[in-house]
N, C-alpha and C positions, 0 to 999 in steps of 0.2 A: 504494500500500500504506500503510495507517495504521500509525503507530507505536504500540506497546503502551504502555498507561498503567501507571505504577508509583507506589507510595506509600512515603513514608519510614517506616522501621520502627525500633523500639527493642526491645531484648531485655528481656522481662519477667523471665525467669529460666529456670533449668534445674529440671525436675521429675522425680522418680523415680516411675514408675508400675509397680505390681505387677499382673501379669495371668497367670493360669493358672500360678502358681508361679514366674514368671520376672520378673526386674526389668528394666524398660525405662526409657529416659531420653528426655525431650523438651525441646528448647529451644523457648520460647514467644515469639513476636514479636507486638508490638502495632503496628498500622499506622495512620497518620494517615487519618482519614476512614472508618474501618471500623466506627464506632459500636458499641463494646462487643464486637466480635468479635476474637478473637486466633487466630493461626496456630500450632498445635503442629507441630514437625518432629521425628520420632523419630531419635535419634542413638545412637552407641555410648557405652559407659561412659567410655572414655578421652577422647573428644571432649567429653563432658559435663563432665569434670574440667577440661579445657582452657578451656572457656567459663566455667565457674563461677569458676575461679581468676582469669581476666581480669576478670570482673565485680567480684570482691572486691579486685582490685589485688594479688593474691598474686604475689610474685616468688620464683622458685626460685633455689637457689644457682647452678645452671648453666642455660643457656637450654634450654627445651623446644622441640619442633619448630616450633610456631607463632611463638615468640619468635625462633628462629633465622631463619625466613623473613622476619620483619619486620626483623631486623637486617641481613640480606643486602640486602633492597630499599633500606633506608636507606643502606647503605654504597655501593651502586652508583648512588645518586641517582634511584631510582625510587620513586614513591609509589603507594599504593592510593587511586585516585580515588573508587571506590565498590565496593560488593558488591551484586549483584542476585540475588534468588531468582526464578527465571524460569518454571519449569514443574513439572508432576508427570507423569513418564513411567514407565510400568510400576510404579506405586506408589513411585517414588523421586523426590524433589525434585531439581531441578537448579539450579545456581548459576553465576555468572560473577564473577570478580574482575577489575575493570578497573584496569589499571596505567597510569601516566603518567610520562614522564620530563620533565626540565627544558625540553626543546625542544618539548614538546607531543605527542610521539609516544605513541600508546596501544596497549595490548595487551589482548585479551579472553581470559582464561584460564578454561577449563571447570574447575569444581571442585565438591566436595561442599558443601552448605550448611553443614555443621558446621565444616569447615575454613575456609570463607569467613567465617563469623561470628566464629570464634576470631581470625582475622587482622584482621578489621575492628575488633574490640574492642581489639586490641593496637596498632593504628596510628591509632586515633581516626577511622576512616573511616566514612562513612554507609552504611547498609544500606537497600536498597529491595526491595519485594516486588511482583511483578506483580499487578495488581488482579484478574485473572481467577482467582487462587488463593483469593480470599475464600470461594468455595464450599466450601473445605476447612477453613475456620475453625470455631471453636466459640465459644459465648458466654463472655465473660471470667468471668462469675460461676460457671461450671462448673469453674474451675481448682482450687478447694479441695475439690471433691467426688470 
């Protein structure tokens, strides 16, 4: 069985999209080697705020949920090794948070991409996207339109 290929990704930003009178939000990822193609992942408003605040380095007076998770992991000596965006199943992206302790033990946690990205940003952990998801990407120049 061949191992699936993944590309390192950076968060381009969070975008508000209005469609049919409804406000939607997308986190947009830029992947190494995708030549001008970016991957939009539609997320909820609260997740959009969590990701945007992490991108801007905004610290709330009290820890928000993703901050709390990062604090718990740090306190118990577990790090986020990486986050992977793995598949699109029934029009929903899937993700995995890979945790690692000091002894090298790993855990693979099924998670929503929005939560995974918010946690990765708070812990300084790398984000990877399965290369087969490139077919769901859009041209980067279409972001502003």
